[in-house]
MARMI-770141 format. One line per 3 residues: their letters; for each residue x, y, z of C-alpha. Coordinates in steps of 0.2 Angstrom, whole numbers, plus 5000, padded with zeros to 4 digits. Layout:
<nodes>
a	X,Y,Z | ...
</nodes>
This chain:
<nodes>
xxx	5482,5596,4687 | 5484,5582,4700 | 5499,5583,4712
xxx	5507,5568,4705 | 5506,5576,4687 | 5514,5592,4693
xxx	5528,5583,4702 | 5531,5572,4686 | 5531,5588,4675
xxx	5543,5596,4687 | 5555,5581,4686 | 5554,5581,4667
xxx	5558,5600,4666 | 5573,5597,4677 | 5579,5584,4664
xxx	5576,5596,4650 | 5586,5610,4658 | 5600,5597,4663
xxx	5601,5592,4645 | 5602,5610,4639 | 5616,5614,4651
xxx	5625,5598,4648 | 5626,5601,4629 | 5628,5620,4631
xxx	5613,5622,4619 | 5599,5635,4618 | 5581,5628,4621
xxx	5578,5630,4603 | 5593,5619,4598 | 5588,5606,4611
xxx	5570,5606,4605 | 5577,5602,4587 | 5587,5587,4593
xxx	5572,5581,4604 | 5560,5583,4589 | 5549,5595,4599
xxx	5541,5612,4597 | 5552,5624,4609 | 5537,5629,4618
xxx	5530,5611,4621 | 5545,5601,4625 | 5537,5595,4641
xxx	5519,5590,4639 | 5506,5598,4649 | 5501,5582,4658
xxx	5519,5579,4662 | 5518,5561,4655 | 5531,5560,4641
xxx	5531,5549,4626 | 5544,5536,4625 | 5553,5544,4611
xxx	5556,5560,4622 | 5564,5549,4635 | 5575,5540,4623
xxx	5581,5556,4615 | 5584,5564,4632 | 5594,5549,4637
xxx	5605,5551,4621 | 5608,5569,4624 | 5613,5566,4642
xxx	5623,5551,4639 | 5612,5541,4651 | 5604,5524,4650
xxx	5586,5525,4644 | 5580,5515,4660 | 5589,5527,4672
xxx	5580,5542,4664 | 5563,5534,4663 | 5565,5528,4681
xxx	5569,5546,4687 | 5555,5553,4678 | 5542,5540,4682
xxx	5543,5538,4700 | 5528,5529,4706 | 5520,5534,4722
xxx	5519,5520,4735 | 5504,5515,4746 | 5514,5516,4762
xxx	5504,5524,4776 | 5512,5541,4781 | 5507,5555,4791
xxx	5513,5573,4793 | 5525,5569,4807 | 5543,5566,4801
xxx	5548,5549,4806 | 5565,5543,4812 | 5576,5531,4803
xxx	5573,5518,4816 | 5554,5520,4814 | 5555,5519,4795
xxx	5567,5504,4796 | 5555,5494,4807 | 5540,5499,4796
xxx	5550,5492,4781 | 5553,5476,4790 | 5535,5474,4795
xxx	5529,5478,4777 | 5541,5465,4770 | 5535,5452,4782
xxx	5517,5456,4777 | 5521,5455,4758 | 5519,5474,4755
xxx	5534,5475,4744 | 5529,5492,4736 | 5528,5499,4753
xxx	5545,5493,4757 | 5553,5502,4742 | 5545,5518,4746
xxx	5550,5517,4765 | 5568,5513,4760 | 5568,5529,4749
xxx	5562,5539,4765 | 5576,5530,4775 | 5589,5536,4763
xxx	5583,5554,4765 | 5584,5554,4784 | 5599,5543,4785
xxx	5613,5553,4794 | 5627,5539,4795 | 5634,5527,4782
xxx	5628,5513,4792 | 5610,5519,4791 | 5612,5522,4772
xxx	5619,5504,4770 | 5604,5497,4780 | 5592,5506,4769
xxx	5601,5497,4754 | 5600,5480,4762 | 5581,5482,4765
xxx	5577,5487,4747 | 5589,5474,4740 | 5580,5460,4749
xxx	5564,5465,4741 | 5571,5466,4723 | 5579,5449,4726
xxx	5562,5442,4732 | 5554,5448,4716 | 5568,5440,4705
xxx	5574,5458,4700 | 5592,5452,4703 | 5600,5467,4694
xxx	5591,5479,4705 | 5596,5469,4720 | 5614,5469,4714
xxx	5614,5488,4712 | 5607,5490,4730 | 5622,5480,4736
xxx	5634,5490,4726 | 5626,5507,4733 | 5627,5501,4750
xxx	5646,5496,4749 | 5650,5513,4741 | 5644,5523,4756
xxx	5660,5518,4766 | 5651,5510,4781 | 5664,5503,4793
xxx	5653,5491,4802 | 5658,5473,4799 | 5641,5465,4800
xxx	5633,5477,4787 | 5648,5477,4775 | 5650,5458,4775
xxx	5631,5456,4772 | 5632,5467,4758 | 5647,5458,4751
xxx	5638,5442,4752 | 5623,5449,4743 | 5634,5456,4730
xxx	5643,5439,4727 | 5627,5429,4726 | 5619,5442,4715
xxx	5633,5440,4702 | 5632,5421,4703 | 5613,5422,4700
xxx	5615,5433,4685 | 5629,5422,4678 | 5643,5435,4681
xxx	5654,5421,4686 | 5671,5430,4686 | 5664,5444,4697
xxx	5655,5431,4708 | 5671,5422,4712 | 5681,5437,4715
xxx	5669,5445,4727 | 5666,5429,4736 | 5685,5425,4738
xxx	5688,5443,4744 | 5674,5440,4757 | 5682,5424,4762
xxx	5699,5431,4764 | 5692,5446,4774 | 5683,5435,4786
xxx	5699,5424,4789 | 5701,5423,4808 | 5684,5432,4812
xxx	5674,5428,4827 | 5661,5416,4820 | 5651,5416,4836
xxx	5641,5430,4828 | 5628,5421,4817 | 5627,5435,4805
xxx	5646,5434,4801 | 5645,5416,4801 | 5631,5416,4788
xxx	5640,5428,4778 | 5655,5417,4777 | 5643,5403,4772
xxx	5636,5413,4758 | 5654,5417,4752 | 5658,5399,4751
xxx	5641,5395,4743 | 5643,5408,4729 | 5662,5404,4726
xxx	5659,5385,4725 | 5643,5386,4714 | 5651,5400,4702
xxx	5667,5388,4700 | 5655,5374,4697 | 5647,5384,4683
xxx	5664,5388,4676 | 5668,5370,4671 | 5679,5371,4656
xxx	5684,5359,4642 | 5702,5361,4647 | 5706,5345,4657
xxx	5719,5354,4668 | 5707,5369,4671 | 5693,5357,4673
xxx	5701,5347,4687 | 5707,5363,4696 | 5690,5370,4695
xxx	5682,5354,4701 | 5693,5353,4716 | 5691,5371,4721
xxx	5672,5371,4719 | 5670,5355,4729 | 5681,5362,4743
xxx	5671,5378,4744 | 5654,5369,4744 | 5660,5357,4757
xxx	5665,5372,4768 | 5648,5380,4765 | 5639,5363,4770
xxx	5649,5363,4787 | 5644,5381,4790 | 5625,5379,4786
xxx	5624,5363,4796 | 5632,5372,4811 | 5619,5386,4809
xxx	5605,5374,4807 | 5609,5366,4824 | 5611,5383,4832
xxx	5595,5391,4826 | 5584,5377,4818 | 5580,5387,4802
xxx	5574,5376,4788 | 5583,5387,4775 | 5600,5382,4782
xxx	5597,5364,4779 | 5590,5368,4761 | 5606,5378,4757
xxx	5617,5364,4764 | 5607,5351,4753 | 5609,5362,4737
xxx	5628,5362,4740 | 5627,5343,4741 | 5618,5342,4725
xxx	5631,5353,4717 | 5645,5342,4723 | 5637,5327,4716
xxx	5637,5336,4698 | 5655,5340,4701 | 5660,5322,4706
xxx	5653,5315,4690 | 5662,5328,4680 | 5678,5323,4689
xxx	5675,5304,4687 | 5674,5301,4705 | 5656,5294,4703
xxx	5646,5288,4688 | 5633,5297,4679 | 5621,5283,4682
xxx	5624,5282,4701 | 5621,5301,4702 | 5606,5301,4691
xxx	5598,5287,4702 | 5601,5297,4718 | 5594,5313,4710
xxx	5578,5305,4703 | 5576,5296,4720 | 5577,5313,4729
xxx	5562,5319,4718 | 5551,5306,4727 | 5550,5319,4741
xxx	5541,5331,4730 | 5529,5321,4719 | 5514,5330,4727
xxx	5519,5348,4728 | 5503,5353,4737 | 5507,5342,4751
xxx	5526,5346,4752 | 5529,5351,4770 | 5542,5365,4766
xxx	5545,5378,4753 | 5564,5376,4756 | 5563,5358,4752
xxx	5554,5362,4736 | 5568,5374,4731 | 5581,5362,4736
xxx	5574,5348,4725 | 5571,5360,4711 | 5590,5364,4710
xxx	5594,5345,4712 | 5584,5343,4696 | 5594,5356,4687
xxx	5610,5348,4693 | 5603,5332,4685 | 5600,5341,4669
xxx	5618,5347,4669 | 5624,5329,4671 | 5612,5322,4658
xxx	5618,5335,4645 | 5637,5331,4648 | 5636,5312,4650
xxx	5622,5305,4641 | 5616,5306,4623 | 5602,5301,4612
xxx	5585,5294,4619 | 5593,5292,4637 | 5598,5310,4638
xxx	5581,5316,4632 | 5572,5305,4644 | 5581,5311,4659
xxx	5580,5329,4654 | 5562,5329,4650 | 5558,5322,4667
xxx	5570,5334,4676 | 5566,5350,4667 | 5547,5347,4669
xxx	5549,5344,4688 | 5561,5360,4690 | 5548,5371,4681
xxx	5534,5364,4691 | 5543,5368,4707 | 5548,5385,4700
xxx	5530,5390,4697 | 5524,5383,4714 | 5537,5394,4724
xxx	5539,5408,4711 | 5558,5406,4709 | 5565,5415,4694
xxx	5582,5408,4695 | 5575,5390,4693 | 5564,5396,4679
xxx	5579,5403,4669 | 5589,5387,4671 | 5574,5375,4667
xxx	5569,5384,4652 | 5587,5386,4646 | 5591,5368,4648
xxx	5574,5362,4640 | 5579,5373,4625 | 5596,5364,4624
xxx	5587,5347,4625 | 5576,5352,4611 | 5590,5359,4601
xxx	5600,5343,4603 | 5592,5333,4589 | 5601,5317,4581
xxx	5612,5321,4567 | 5601,5311,4555 | 5587,5323,4556
xxx	5586,5341,4553 | 5580,5357,4562 | 5562,5353,4557
xxx	5562,5338,4569 | 5565,5350,4584 | 5551,5348,4596
xxx	5538,5362,4595 | 5535,5372,4610 | 5517,5372,4616
xxx	5514,5387,4628 | 5499,5393,4637 | 5497,5411,4641
xxx	5504,5409,4658 | 5520,5401,4652 | 5522,5415,4639
xxx	5521,5428,4653 | 5533,5418,4663 | 5546,5417,4649
xxx	5543,5436,4646 | 5547,5439,4664 | 5562,5428,4664
xxx	5569,5438,4649 | 5567,5454,4658 | 5576,5447,4674
xxx	5591,5438,4665 | 5598,5447,4650 | 5608,5432,4645
xxx	5592,5422,4643 | 5584,5434,4631 | 5591,5425,4615
xxx	5584,5409,4621 | 5568,5417,4626 | 5565,5424,4609
xxx	5569,5407,4601 | 5556,5398,4612 | 5543,5411,4609
xxx	5546,5410,4590 | 5546,5391,4591 | 5529,5391,4600
xxx	5522,5402,4586 | 5517,5415,4599 | 5519,5429,4586
xxx	5507,5432,4571 | 5516,5430,4554 | 5522,5446,4547
x	5510,5453,4534
</nodes>
């Protein structure tokens, strides 16, 4: 038996023993619940069938995914030797691996970092390293969990703690946990009041807090006119503060991402101003469509950051079109904007843009004139790559799954039931 199979069988045996002890059952009693022969609960290969994992999770009162992850720990390809490595060596190796795009190596290295960590700061840094990879892959729930784990170890270092809080606020915002995003971001803003902003790390963390706070409030626009006005004003104030911070950071360190974030905030303000009646939908739409002239040819676009910025401007334009236009005009604007957003999302591999573009395009197709019926809804025509993208988006955004299933069914991806 291979070493990996032996280790997996050992892990599975531990879960079986844990389940037996947790319930106070004999092995025979447990085997009946698991639907297994008492002598063959754990397969010789150590590779369990899914029903065993599901039943174990039920017995243990765990989530199925947590049991599966604990049993099926994939070995990484990170280069190792027999010499124990220090935390500092592992941390630098993780940074180098991330810059080289070896993300599986980073995950393995951060697990080693946790094992050798001797202080809360080191454990929290390991969480930051791992979380950055999950965020890059669009696995936002995993990134969120890393931030939560890092904050739970009681690290007292301001730079690390505020970075984790910023990651937590932005993760909640990305996943549409808007109440949580606003609360975490506001707590971070309050905590940084009077802080020394000469430290670019602290300054950026304050910027992230205002960014998440403002955009979460933008997404919280309600139909209540009083609440709508309050949320508008609040969101605009936070986004303007974020712009100030990122513009200052841009001048201090000349990083393209800072300018892109600033422009994304400006686009969010434009959407909010239309909602508040401070500018017209036509004027805002003209500005947004004009901005897309910068990204007509994606292959020759000088900056990935500019592409992402314009992708989000297209999304803000869709929101304006849905709220303030109807009929053919709404459809015309949204068809252009969702197409451009999806084109950019595919080019840069941004899952957040994909989720918004697919969702908004779904809303457009659902918004048929009252004189027609559901049969007049536009058919989706998807190629294999688009089906894979929608499937990946469903996995990353639980709130998108209902929309995703509808899109796939509308495109007749599935064979008719026999």
